[in-house]
N, C-alpha and C positions, 0 to 999 in steps of 0.2 A: 504494500500500500504506500502510495506517495502522498505526503501531506503538503497541502498548498495553503498559504495564508492569503486571505483577502481583507481589504479594508472595508468596513461597513459603517455607514453613518446612520445613526438613529436620531430621531427628535428626542427632546427631553422627556416628553410624554411617553414615547415608546420605550425609552430606557427605564423610566419609572415603572411602567406596566410590566416590563420584563423582570424587573426586580421583585415586584409583587408576585408574579407568577412563580419565580424562583423560590420565594419563601413559601408560597402555598403548596408547592410540589416537594417540600422537604429540603430546600436549599440546593436544588439542582443548579449547577453553574449556568450562567447566562449563555456562555458559549455552547454548552451542551443543549440548552433549549433551542438555540438557533439551529444547531445541527439536526435535532429531532424534527423541527419544523420543515427544514429543507428536505429531509428524507421523506416525510409524510407527503409533501407536495410532489416529489418525484414518483412516489408510489401511486398517488392519486391520479397523476396526469401522465403516466408512463406511456400511454398510447400516443401521446403527442410527440414523444421522443423517438418513436420507431420510424 
């Protein structure tokens, strides 16, 4: 597996909401929440990637 780093800009509101979600999910890291969200979108829309 090759790791690639990307720069991601969030609004203050998005960052705050991500922090709230992190806390609600048992302190899952914000970066892991973003990875989970991306993975779910890829799975949901995989037919568009074919």
